[in-house]
PDB file of N, CA, C and O in Angstrom:
ATOM      1  N   UNK A   1       0.856  -1.174   0.000  1.00  0.00           N
ATOM      2  CA  UNK A   1       0.000   0.000   0.000  1.00  0.00           C
ATOM      3  C   UNK A   1       0.887   1.217   0.000  1.00  0.00           C
ATOM      4  O   UNK A   1       2.058   1.056  -0.346  1.00  0.00           O
ATOM      5  N   UNK A   2       0.489   2.362   0.332  1.00  0.00           N
ATOM      6  CA  UNK A   2       1.303   3.492  -0.104  1.00  0.00           C
ATOM      7  C   UNK A   2       2.778   3.326   0.227  1.00  0.00           C
ATOM      8  O   UNK A   2       3.162   3.017   1.356  1.00  0.00           O
ATOM      9  N   UNK A   3       3.579   3.541  -0.792  1.00  0.00           N
ATOM     10  CA  UNK A   3       5.032   3.607  -0.610  1.00  0.00           C
ATOM     11  C   UNK A   3       5.452   4.978  -1.099  1.00  0.00           C
ATOM     12  O   UNK A   3       5.199   5.336  -2.250  1.00  0.00           O
ATOM     13  N   UNK A   4       6.087   5.740  -0.241  1.00  0.00           N
ATOM     14  CA  UNK A   4       6.532   7.090  -0.556  1.00  0.00           C
ATOM     15  C   UNK A   4       8.049   7.066  -0.677  1.00  0.00           C
ATOM     16  O   UNK A   4       8.739   6.469   0.150  1.00  0.00           O
ATOM     17  N   UNK A   5       8.559   7.718  -1.712  1.00  0.00           N
ATOM     18  CA  UNK A   5      10.003   7.806  -1.907  1.00  0.00           C
ATOM     19  C   UNK A   5      10.415   9.264  -1.758  1.00  0.00           C
ATOM     20  O   UNK A   5       9.889  10.146  -2.437  1.00  0.00           O
ATOM     21  N   UNK A   6      11.357   9.500  -0.867  1.00  0.00           N
ATOM     22  CA  UNK A   6      11.947  10.823  -0.708  1.00  0.00           C
ATOM     23  C   UNK A   6      13.255  10.810  -1.469  1.00  0.00           C
ATOM     24  O   UNK A   6      14.156  10.037  -1.144  1.00  0.00           O
ATOM     25  N   UNK A   7      13.369  11.657  -2.481  1.00  0.00           N
ATOM     26  CA  UNK A   7      14.616  11.804  -3.226  1.00  0.00           C
ATOM     27  C   UNK A   7      15.199  13.143  -2.815  1.00  0.00           C
ATOM     28  O   UNK A   7      14.528  14.171  -2.904  1.00  0.00           O
ATOM     29  N   UNK A   8      16.445  13.134  -2.367  1.00  0.00           N
ATOM     30  CA  UNK A   8      17.048  14.357  -1.870  1.00  0.00           C
ATOM     31  C   UNK A   8      18.545  14.393  -2.161  1.00  0.00           C
ATOM     32  O   UNK A   8      19.181  13.358  -2.360  1.00  0.00           O
ATOM     33  N   UNK A   9      19.082  15.581  -2.180  1.00  0.00           N
ATOM     34  CA  UNK A   9      20.529  15.721  -2.262  1.00  0.00           C
ATOM     35  C   UNK A   9      21.087  15.330  -0.902  1.00  0.00           C
ATOM     36  O   UNK A   9      20.520  15.688   0.130  1.00  0.00           O
ATOM     37  N   UNK A  10      22.176  14.610  -0.895  1.00  0.00           N
ATOM     38  CA  UNK A  10      22.798  14.163   0.352  1.00  0.00           C
ATOM     39  C   UNK A  10      23.062  15.334   1.281  1.00  0.00           C
ATOM     40  O   UNK A  10      23.382  16.441   0.849  1.00  0.00           O
ATOM     41  N   UNK A  11      22.920  15.060   2.561  1.00  0.00           N
ATOM     42  CA  UNK A  11      23.210  16.113   3.528  1.00  0.00           C
ATOM     43  C   UNK A  11      22.471  15.962   4.844  1.00  0.00           C
ATOM     44  O   UNK A  11      23.082  16.099   5.903  1.00  0.00           O
ATOM     45  N   UNK A  12      21.152  15.679   4.809  1.00  0.00           N
ATOM     46  CA  UNK A  12      20.451  15.529   6.075  1.00  0.00           C
ATOM     47  C   UNK A  12      21.020  14.364   6.884  1.00  0.00           C
ATOM     48  O   UNK A  12      21.484  13.366   6.334  1.00  0.00           O
ATOM     49  N   UNK A  13      20.969  14.522   8.185  1.00  0.00           N
ATOM     50  CA  UNK A  13      21.465  13.452   9.060  1.00  0.00           C
ATOM     51  C   UNK A  13      20.500  12.277   9.039  1.00  0.00           C
ATOM     52  O   UNK A  13      19.355  12.398   8.602  1.00  0.00           O
ATOM     53  N   UNK A  14      20.983  11.145   9.518  1.00  0.00           N
ATOM     54  CA  UNK A  14      20.134   9.950   9.612  1.00  0.00           C
ATOM     55  C   UNK A  14      18.909  10.245  10.484  1.00  0.00           C
ATOM     56  O   UNK A  14      17.801   9.805  10.174  1.00  0.00           O
ATOM     57  N   UNK A  15      19.109  10.977  11.552  1.00  0.00           N
ATOM     58  CA  UNK A  15      18.005  11.349  12.445  1.00  0.00           C
ATOM     59  C   UNK A  15      16.971  12.201  11.704  1.00  0.00           C
ATOM     60  O   UNK A  15      15.770  11.975  11.851  1.00  0.00           O
ATOM     61  N   UNK A  16      17.418  13.169  10.917  1.00  0.00           N
ATOM     62  CA  UNK A  16      16.501  14.013  10.145  1.00  0.00           C
ATOM     63  C   UNK A  16      15.728  13.193   9.120  1.00  0.00           C
ATOM     64  O   UNK A  16      14.524  13.385   8.948  1.00  0.00           O
ATOM     65  N   UNK A  17      16.412  12.284   8.443  1.00  0.00           N
ATOM     66  CA  UNK A  17      15.749  11.446   7.449  1.00  0.00           C
ATOM     67  C   UNK A  17      14.701  10.550   8.109  1.00  0.00           C
ATOM     68  O   UNK A  17      13.598  10.394   7.585  1.00  0.00           O
ATOM     69  N   UNK A  18      15.039   9.969   9.242  1.00  0.00           N
ATOM     70  CA  UNK A  18      14.104   9.110   9.969  1.00  0.00           C
ATOM     71  C   UNK A  18      12.879   9.910  10.415  1.00  0.00           C
ATOM     72  O   UNK A  18      11.747   9.450  10.273  1.00  0.00           O
ATOM     73  N   UNK A  19      13.109  11.102  10.953  1.00  0.00           N
ATOM     74  CA  UNK A  19      11.999  11.942  11.413  1.00  0.00           C
ATOM     75  C   UNK A  19      11.093  12.343  10.248  1.00  0.00           C
ATOM     76  O   UNK A  19       9.869  12.302  10.369  1.00  0.00           O
ATOM     77  N   UNK A  20      11.690  12.727   9.127  1.00  0.00           N
ATOM     78  CA  UNK A  20      10.896  13.098   7.950  1.00  0.00           C
ATOM     79  C   UNK A  20      10.057  11.911   7.478  1.00  0.00           C
ATOM     80  O   UNK A  20       8.872  12.067   7.183  1.00  0.00           O
ATOM     81  N   UNK A  21      10.659  10.742   7.408  1.00  0.00           N
ATOM     82  CA  UNK A  21       9.931   9.545   6.964  1.00  0.00           C
ATOM     83  C   UNK A  21       8.773   9.234   7.902  1.00  0.00           C
ATOM     84  O   UNK A  21       7.678   8.914   7.440  1.00  0.00           O
ATOM     85  N   UNK A  22       8.994   9.322   9.198  1.00  0.00           N
ATOM     86  CA  UNK A  22       7.930   9.041  10.164  1.00  0.00           C
ATOM     87  C   UNK A  22       6.801  10.055  10.063  1.00  0.00           C
ATOM     88  O   UNK A  22       5.628   9.690  10.146  1.00  0.00           O
ATOM     89  N   UNK A  23       7.148  11.328   9.884  1.00  0.00           N
ATOM     90  CA  UNK A  23       6.117  12.356   9.763  1.00  0.00           C
ATOM     91  C   UNK A  23       5.318  12.197   8.472  1.00  0.00           C
ATOM     92  O   UNK A  23       4.102  12.388   8.466  1.00  0.00           O
ATOM     93  N   UNK A  24       5.985  11.854   7.400  1.00  0.00           N
ATOM     94  CA  UNK A  24       5.283  11.622   6.136  1.00  0.00           C
ATOM     95  C   UNK A  24       4.333  10.434   6.270  1.00  0.00           C
ATOM     96  O   UNK A  24       3.200  10.495   5.794  1.00  0.00           O
ATOM     97  N   UNK A  25       4.776   9.369   6.904  1.00  0.00           N
ATOM     98  CA  UNK A  25       3.900   8.209   7.121  1.00  0.00           C
ATOM     99  C   UNK A  25       2.673   8.612   7.941  1.00  0.00           C
ATOM    100  O   UNK A  25       1.562   8.171   7.648  1.00  0.00           O
ATOM    101  N   UNK A  26       2.865   9.440   8.956  1.00  0.00           N
ATOM    102  CA  UNK A  26       1.745   9.883   9.786  1.00  0.00           C
ATOM    103  C   UNK A  26       0.769  10.745   8.981  1.00  0.00           C
ATOM    104  O   UNK A  26      -0.444  10.650   9.166  1.00  0.00           O
ATOM    105  N   UNK A  27       1.293  11.576   8.099  1.00  0.00           N
ATOM    106  CA  UNK A  27       0.428  12.418   7.259  1.00  0.00           C
ATOM    107  C   UNK A  27      -0.359  11.557   6.272  1.00  0.00           C
ATOM    108  O   UNK A  27      -1.545  11.800   6.051  1.00  0.00           O
ATOM    109  N   UNK A  28       0.284  10.564   5.682  1.00  0.00           N
ATOM    110  CA  UNK A  28      -0.415   9.654   4.765  1.00  0.00           C
ATOM    111  C   UNK A  28      -1.530   8.932   5.523  1.00  0.00           C
ATOM    112  O   UNK A  28      -2.637   8.769   5.010  1.00  0.00           O
ATOM    113  N   UNK A  29      -1.229   8.509   6.727  1.00  0.00           N
ATOM    114  CA  UNK A  29      -2.238   7.859   7.562  1.00  0.00           C
ATOM    115  C   UNK A  29      -3.411   8.797   7.801  1.00  0.00           C
ATOM    116  O   UNK A  29      -4.563   8.401   7.625  1.00  0.00           O
ATOM    117  N   UNK A  30      -3.138  10.020   8.195  1.00  0.00           N
ATOM    118  CA  UNK A  30      -4.187  10.983   8.543  1.00  0.00           C
ATOM    119  C   UNK A  30      -5.010  11.428   7.330  1.00  0.00           C
ATOM    120  O   UNK A  30      -6.238  11.477   7.397  1.00  0.00           O
ATOM    121  N   UNK A  31      -4.342  11.749   6.235  1.00  0.00           N
ATOM    122  CA  UNK A  31      -5.049  12.329   5.090  1.00  0.00           C
ATOM    123  C   UNK A  31      -5.651  11.303   4.149  1.00  0.00           C
ATOM    124  O   UNK A  31      -6.668  11.574   3.509  1.00  0.00           O
ATOM    125  N   UNK A  32      -5.040  10.130   4.053  1.00  0.00           N
ATOM    126  CA  UNK A  32      -5.534   9.115   3.125  1.00  0.00           C
ATOM    127  C   UNK A  32      -6.248   7.972   3.832  1.00  0.00           C
ATOM    128  O   UNK A  32      -6.847   7.108   3.192  1.00  0.00           O
ATOM    129  N   UNK A  33      -6.178   7.977   5.161  1.00  0.00           N
ATOM    130  CA  UNK A  33      -6.856   6.938   5.922  1.00  0.00           C
ATOM    131  C   UNK A  33      -6.233   5.565   5.796  1.00  0.00           C
ATOM    132  O   UNK A  33      -6.910   4.553   5.979  1.00  0.00           O
ATOM    133  N   UNK A  34      -4.962   5.522   5.489  1.00  0.00           N
ATOM    134  CA  UNK A  34      -4.266   4.235   5.349  1.00  0.00           C
ATOM    135  C   UNK A  34      -3.603   3.886   6.679  1.00  0.00           C
ATOM    136  O   UNK A  34      -2.883   4.717   7.232  1.00  0.00           O
ATOM    137  N   UNK A  35      -3.819   2.700   7.201  1.00  0.00           N
ATOM    138  CA  UNK A  35      -3.170   2.308   8.455  1.00  0.00           C
ATOM    139  C   UNK A  35      -1.646   2.366   8.311  1.00  0.00           C
ATOM    140  O   UNK A  35      -1.091   1.977   7.283  1.00  0.00           O
ATOM    141  N   UNK A  36      -0.986   2.858   9.358  1.00  0.00           N
ATOM    142  CA  UNK A  36       0.466   3.006   9.294  1.00  0.00           C
ATOM    143  C   UNK A  36       1.186   1.693   9.044  1.00  0.00           C
ATOM    144  O   UNK A  36       2.293   1.690   8.506  1.00  0.00           O
ATOM    145  N   UNK A  37       0.575   0.572   9.427  1.00  0.00           N
ATOM    146  CA  UNK A  37       1.255  -0.712   9.199  1.00  0.00           C
ATOM    147  C   UNK A  37       1.370  -1.051   7.715  1.00  0.00           C
ATOM    148  O   UNK A  37       2.131  -1.942   7.339  1.00  0.00           O
ATOM    149  N   UNK A  38       0.616  -0.341   6.870  1.00  0.00           N
ATOM    150  CA  UNK A  38       0.682  -0.571   5.429  1.00  0.00           C
ATOM    151  C   UNK A  38       1.531   0.465   4.696  1.00  0.00           C
ATOM    152  O   UNK A  38       1.727   0.352   3.486  1.00  0.00           O
ATOM    153  N   UNK A  39       2.034   1.464   5.404  1.00  0.00           N
ATOM    154  CA  UNK A  39       2.763   2.571   4.776  1.00  0.00           C
ATOM    155  C   UNK A  39       4.265   2.337   4.896  1.00  0.00           C
ATOM    156  O   UNK A  39       4.768   1.974   5.959  1.00  0.00           O
ATOM    157  N   UNK A  40       4.962   2.548   3.800  1.00  0.00           N
ATOM    158  CA  UNK A  40       6.423   2.490   3.829  1.00  0.00           C
ATOM    159  C   UNK A  40       6.984   3.765   3.203  1.00  0.00           C
ATOM    160  O   UNK A  40       6.385   4.349   2.300  1.00  0.00           O
ATOM    161  N   UNK A  41       8.129   4.174   3.694  1.00  0.00           N
ATOM    162  CA  UNK A  41       8.791   5.382   3.204  1.00  0.00           C
ATOM    163  C   UNK A  41      10.276   5.062   3.035  1.00  0.00           C
ATOM    164  O   UNK A  41      10.916   4.571   3.965  1.00  0.00           O
ATOM    165  N   UNK A  42      10.815   5.335   1.867  1.00  0.00           N
ATOM    166  CA  UNK A  42      12.248   5.137   1.642  1.00  0.00           C
ATOM    167  C   UNK A  42      12.895   6.464   1.274  1.00  0.00           C
ATOM    168  O   UNK A  42      12.217   7.410   0.874  1.00  0.00           O
ATOM    169  N   UNK A  43      14.204   6.518   1.412  1.00  0.00           N
ATOM    170  CA  UNK A  43      14.969   7.719   1.087  1.00  0.00           C
ATOM    171  C   UNK A  43      16.060   7.344   0.100  1.00  0.00           C
ATOM    172  O   UNK A  43      16.778   6.361   0.285  1.00  0.00           O
ATOM    173  N   UNK A  44      16.171   8.141  -0.945  1.00  0.00           N
ATOM    174  CA  UNK A  44      17.237   7.985  -1.929  1.00  0.00           C
ATOM    175  C   UNK A  44      18.033   9.287  -1.937  1.00  0.00           C
ATOM    176  O   UNK A  44      17.487  10.356  -2.213  1.00  0.00           O
ATOM    177  N   UNK A  45      19.312   9.190  -1.635  1.00  0.00           N
ATOM    178  CA  UNK A  45      20.159  10.375  -1.606  1.00  0.00           C
ATOM    179  C   UNK A  45      21.010  10.439  -2.872  1.00  0.00           C
ATOM    180  O   UNK A  45      21.497   9.426  -3.374  1.00  0.00           O
ATOM    181  N   UNK A  46      21.172  11.659  -3.366  1.00  0.00           N
ATOM    182  CA  UNK A  46      21.919  11.889  -4.602  1.00  0.00           C
ATOM    183  C   UNK A  46      22.942  12.990  -4.384  1.00  0.00           C
ATOM    184  O   UNK A  46      22.781  13.844  -3.512  1.00  0.00           O
ATOM    185  N   UNK A  47      23.989  12.959  -5.183  1.00  0.00           N
ATOM    186  CA  UNK A  47      24.957  14.053  -5.149  1.00  0.00           C
ATOM    187  C   UNK A  47      24.356  15.247  -5.877  1.00  0.00           C
ATOM    188  O   UNK A  47      23.424  15.106  -6.668  1.00  0.00           O
ATOM    189  N   UNK A  48      24.903  16.417  -5.597  1.00  0.00           N
ATOM    190  CA  UNK A  48      24.435  17.627  -6.267  1.00  0.00           C
ATOM    191  C   UNK A  48      24.551  17.467  -7.780  1.00  0.00           C
ATOM    192  O   UNK A  48      23.667  17.892  -8.524  1.00  0.00           O
ATOM    193  N   UNK A  49      25.640  16.856  -8.231  1.00  0.00           N
ATOM    194  CA  UNK A  49      25.855  16.718  -9.679  1.00  0.00           C
ATOM    195  C   UNK A  49      24.871  15.747 -10.327  1.00  0.00           C
ATOM    196  O   UNK A  49      24.627  15.834 -11.530  1.00  0.00           O
ATOM    197  N   UNK A  50      24.307  14.830  -9.554  1.00  0.00           N
ATOM    198  CA  UNK A  50      23.325  13.886 -10.094  1.00  0.00           C
ATOM    199  C   UNK A  50      21.890  14.419 -10.046  1.00  0.00           C
ATOM    200  O   UNK A  50      20.989  13.824 -10.638  1.00  0.00           O
ATOM    201  N   UNK A  51      21.676  15.526  -9.350  1.00  0.00           N
ATOM    202  CA  UNK A  51      20.318  16.008  -9.130  1.00  0.00           C
ATOM    203  C   UNK A  51      19.603  16.393 -10.431  1.00  0.00           C
ATOM    204  O   UNK A  51      18.390  16.215 -10.540  1.00  0.00           O
ATOM    205  N   UNK A  52      20.330  16.913 -11.406  1.00  0.00           N
ATOM    206  CA  UNK A  52      19.702  17.295 -12.670  1.00  0.00           C
ATOM    207  C   UNK A  52      18.985  16.097 -13.299  1.00  0.00           C
ATOM    208  O   UNK A  52      17.881  16.246 -13.824  1.00  0.00           O
ATOM    209  N   UNK A  53      19.595  14.925 -13.250  1.00  0.00           N
ATOM    210  CA  UNK A  53      18.966  13.724 -13.795  1.00  0.00           C
ATOM    211  C   UNK A  53      17.710  13.349 -13.033  1.00  0.00           C
ATOM    212  O   UNK A  53      16.711  12.958 -13.638  1.00  0.00           O
ATOM    213  N   UNK A  54      17.747  13.464 -11.704  1.00  0.00           N
ATOM    214  CA  UNK A  54      16.559  13.181 -10.894  1.00  0.00           C
ATOM    215  C   UNK A  54      15.445  14.144 -11.264  1.00  0.00           C
ATOM    216  O   UNK A  54      14.305  13.730 -11.474  1.00  0.00           O
ATOM    217  N   UNK A  55      15.770  15.425 -11.343  1.00  0.00           N
ATOM    218  CA  UNK A  55      14.778  16.447 -11.697  1.00  0.00           C
ATOM    219  C   UNK A  55      14.169  16.157 -13.071  1.00  0.00           C
ATOM    220  O   UNK A  55      12.949  16.172 -13.232  1.00  0.00           O
ATOM    221  N   UNK A  56      15.021  15.895 -14.047  1.00  0.00           N
ATOM    222  CA  UNK A  56      14.522  15.650 -15.401  1.00  0.00           C
ATOM    223  C   UNK A  56      13.682  14.372 -15.495  1.00  0.00           C
ATOM    224  O   UNK A  56      12.688  14.336 -16.221  1.00  0.00           O
ATOM    225  N   UNK A  57      14.075  13.332 -14.768  1.00  0.00           N
ATOM    226  CA  UNK A  57      13.354  12.057 -14.816  1.00  0.00           C
ATOM    227  C   UNK A  57      12.076  12.044 -13.983  1.00  0.00           C
ATOM    228  O   UNK A  57      11.091  11.413 -14.368  1.00  0.00           O
ATOM    229  N   UNK A  58      12.086  12.729 -12.854  1.00  0.00           N
ATOM    230  CA  UNK A  58      10.996  12.558 -11.877  1.00  0.00           C
ATOM    231  C   UNK A  58      10.119  13.785 -11.656  1.00  0.00           C
ATOM    232  O   UNK A  58       9.019  13.660 -11.118  1.00  0.00           O
ATOM    233  N   UNK A  59      10.581  14.965 -12.057  1.00  0.00           N
ATOM    234  CA  UNK A  59       9.854  16.189 -11.722  1.00  0.00           C
ATOM    235  C   UNK A  59       9.401  16.958 -12.973  1.00  0.00           C
ATOM    236  O   UNK A  59       8.221  17.269 -13.132  1.00  0.00           O
ATOM    237  N   UNK A  60      10.345  17.249 -13.837  1.00  0.00           N
ATOM    238  CA  UNK A  60      10.086  18.112 -14.994  1.00  0.00           C
ATOM    239  C   UNK A  60       8.966  17.554 -15.866  1.00  0.00           C
ATOM    240  O   UNK A  60       9.016  16.410 -16.317  1.00  0.00           O
ATOM    241  N   UNK A  61       7.961  18.386 -16.090  1.00  0.00           N
ATOM    242  CA  UNK A  61       6.841  18.070 -16.982  1.00  0.00           C
ATOM    243  C   UNK A  61       6.049  16.832 -16.566  1.00  0.00           C
ATOM    244  O   UNK A  61       5.418  16.199 -17.413  1.00  0.00           O
ATOM    245  N   UNK A  62       6.068  16.477 -15.295  1.00  0.00           N
ATOM    246  CA  UNK A  62       5.327  15.306 -14.810  1.00  0.00           C
ATOM    247  C   UNK A  62       3.991  15.746 -14.223  1.00  0.00           C
ATOM    248  O   UNK A  62       3.943  16.624 -13.362  1.00  0.00           O
ATOM    249  N   UNK A  63       2.914  15.139 -14.690  1.00  0.00           N
ATOM    250  CA  UNK A  63       1.584  15.474 -14.197  1.00  0.00           C
ATOM    251  C   UNK A  63       1.325  14.966 -12.780  1.00  0.00           C
ATOM    252  O   UNK A  63       0.438  15.476 -12.095  1.00  0.00           O
ATOM    253  N   UNK A  64       2.077  13.981 -12.338  1.00  0.00           N
ATOM    254  CA  UNK A  64       1.835  13.406 -11.018  1.00  0.00           C
ATOM    255  C   UNK A  64       2.629  14.102  -9.909  1.00  0.00           C
ATOM    256  O   UNK A  64       2.600  13.649  -8.765  1.00  0.00           O
ATOM    257  N   UNK A  65       3.329  15.180 -10.217  1.00  0.00           N
ATOM    258  CA  UNK A  65       4.024  15.964  -9.193  1.00  0.00           C
ATOM    259  C   UNK A  65       3.038  17.019  -8.706  1.00  0.00           C
ATOM    260  O   UNK A  65       2.805  18.019  -9.385  1.00  0.00           O
ATOM    261  N   UNK A  66       2.464  16.794  -7.537  1.00  0.00           N
ATOM    262  CA  UNK A  66       1.415  17.663  -7.011  1.00  0.00           C
ATOM    263  C   UNK A  66       1.968  18.920  -6.354  1.00  0.00           C
ATOM    264  O   UNK A  66       1.266  19.928  -6.280  1.00  0.00           O
ATOM    265  N   UNK A  67       3.187  18.886  -5.883  1.00  0.00           N
ATOM    266  CA  UNK A  67       3.839  20.071  -5.330  1.00  0.00           C
ATOM    267  C   UNK A  67       5.091  20.304  -6.164  1.00  0.00           C
ATOM    268  O   UNK A  67       6.060  19.548  -6.085  1.00  0.00           O
ATOM    269  N   UNK A  68       5.050  21.355  -6.957  1.00  0.00           N
ATOM    270  CA  UNK A  68       6.158  21.657  -7.870  1.00  0.00           C
ATOM    271  C   UNK A  68       7.208  22.503  -7.147  1.00  0.00           C
ATOM    272  O   UNK A  68       6.862  23.323  -6.297  1.00  0.00           O
ATOM    273  N   UNK A  69       8.478  22.309  -7.476  1.00  0.00           N
ATOM    274  CA  UNK A  69       9.513  23.139  -6.852  1.00  0.00           C
ATOM    275  C   UNK A  69       9.460  24.560  -7.397  1.00  0.00           C
ATOM    276  O   UNK A  69       8.873  24.819  -8.448  1.00  0.00           O
ATOM    277  N   UNK A  70      10.073  25.457  -6.675  1.00  0.00           N
ATOM    278  CA  UNK A  70      10.101  26.867  -7.087  1.00  0.00           C
ATOM    279  C   UNK A  70      11.258  27.184  -8.002  1.00  0.00           C
ATOM    280  O   UNK A  70      11.663  28.343  -8.092  1.00  0.00           O
ATOM    281  N   UNK A  71      11.803  26.202  -8.680  1.00  0.00           N
ATOM    282  CA  UNK A  71      12.895  26.414  -9.621  1.00  0.00           C
ATOM    283  C   UNK A  71      12.629  25.567 -10.862  1.00  0.00           C
ATOM    284  O   UNK A  71      11.885  24.587 -10.818  1.00  0.00           O
ATOM    285  N   UNK A  72      13.248  25.964 -11.959  1.00  0.00           N
ATOM    286  CA  UNK A  72      13.153  25.181 -13.194  1.00  0.00           C
ATOM    287  C   UNK A  72      14.525  24.776 -13.720  1.00  0.00           C
ATOM    288  O   UNK A  72      14.632  24.011 -14.678  1.00  0.00           O
ATOM    289  N   UNK A  73      15.569  25.296 -13.086  1.00  0.00           N
ATOM    290  CA  UNK A  73      16.925  24.932 -13.483  1.00  0.00           C
ATOM    291  C   UNK A  73      17.569  24.149 -12.332  1.00  0.00           C
ATOM    292  O   UNK A  73      17.953  24.747 -11.326  1.00  0.00           O
ATOM    293  N   UNK A  74      17.692  22.830 -12.463  1.00  0.00           N
ATOM    294  CA  UNK A  74      18.226  22.030 -11.364  1.00  0.00           C
ATOM    295  C   UNK A  74      19.736  22.201 -11.147  1.00  0.00           C
ATOM    296  O   UNK A  74      20.281  21.654 -10.188  1.00  0.00           O
ATOM    297  N   UNK A  75      20.396  22.926 -11.997  1.00  0.00           N
ATOM    298  CA  UNK A  75      21.829  23.194 -11.794  1.00  0.00           C
ATOM    299  C   UNK A  75      22.035  24.365 -10.843  1.00  0.00           C
ATOM    300  O   UNK A  75      22.967  24.365 -10.038  1.00  0.00           O
ATOM    301  N   UNK A  76      21.158  25.364 -10.940  1.00  0.00           N
ATOM    302  CA  UNK A  76      21.311  26.585 -10.145  1.00  0.00           C
ATOM    303  C   UNK A  76      20.183  26.789  -9.144  1.00  0.00           C
ATOM    304  O   UNK A  76      20.259  27.679  -8.297  1.00  0.00           O
ATOM    305  N   UNK A  77      19.156  25.987  -9.232  1.00  0.00           N
ATOM    306  CA  UNK A  77      17.961  26.114  -8.393  1.00  0.00           C
ATOM    307  C   UNK A  77      17.277  27.461  -8.557  1.00  0.00           C
ATOM    308  O   UNK A  77      16.684  27.994  -7.619  1.00  0.00           O
ATOM    309  N   UNK A  78      17.370  27.997  -9.756  1.00  0.00           N
ATOM    310  CA  UNK A  78      16.693  29.257 -10.103  1.00  0.00           C
ATOM    311  C   UNK A  78      15.431  28.958 -10.865  1.00  0.00           C
ATOM    312  O   UNK A  78      14.711  29.879 -11.252  1.00  0.00           O
TER     313      UNK A  78
END
């Protein structure tokens, strides 16, 4: 049942990643009514230089991205 993937540039601590994953699972539970025992959250970390590929593959021009970033250039974040 819901599996959420957090893709991020490396940097957050293990504690921060764990807290974010737990909070996201709780929000999915609250807003979608899915029991937490069915929710999974994973984290994929990328280098800054690899982020352009993630943006182009997963974000740019995708209809399923419900919250769009405030940038269109993944090299400069402008």
